[in-house]
N, C-alpha and C positions, 0 to 999 in steps of 0.2 A: 106152184111150190106147196108142198105138204105142210100142214099147220105143226105137226110134230117135228119136222126137220127145222123148220124155221125157228121154233122154240128152242130146239137144241142148239142152234147156231148162236142165237141171243144169249143163251145161258153160257155158252162156251166163251163168247166175247165178254159177257159181264164178269165170269169168273176170272177170266186171263187179266182183266183190267183191275179187278179187286186184288189179285195177287200182285200185280205190279205196284200198286199204290202201297199195299201193306209191306212189300219189300222195301219201298222207299221210306216209308215210316220207321220200319225197323233199323234201316241204316242211319237214319237221321238222329235217332237218340234225343231230340229235343222234346219229345212229346211229354 
């Protein structure tokens, strides 16, 4: 596997995970 492709996949996964958590926090309003 190419390093660039791997890095891209990891970044995508990390971004989506961050987005999901941020959405949860936003919905939670207890922060």
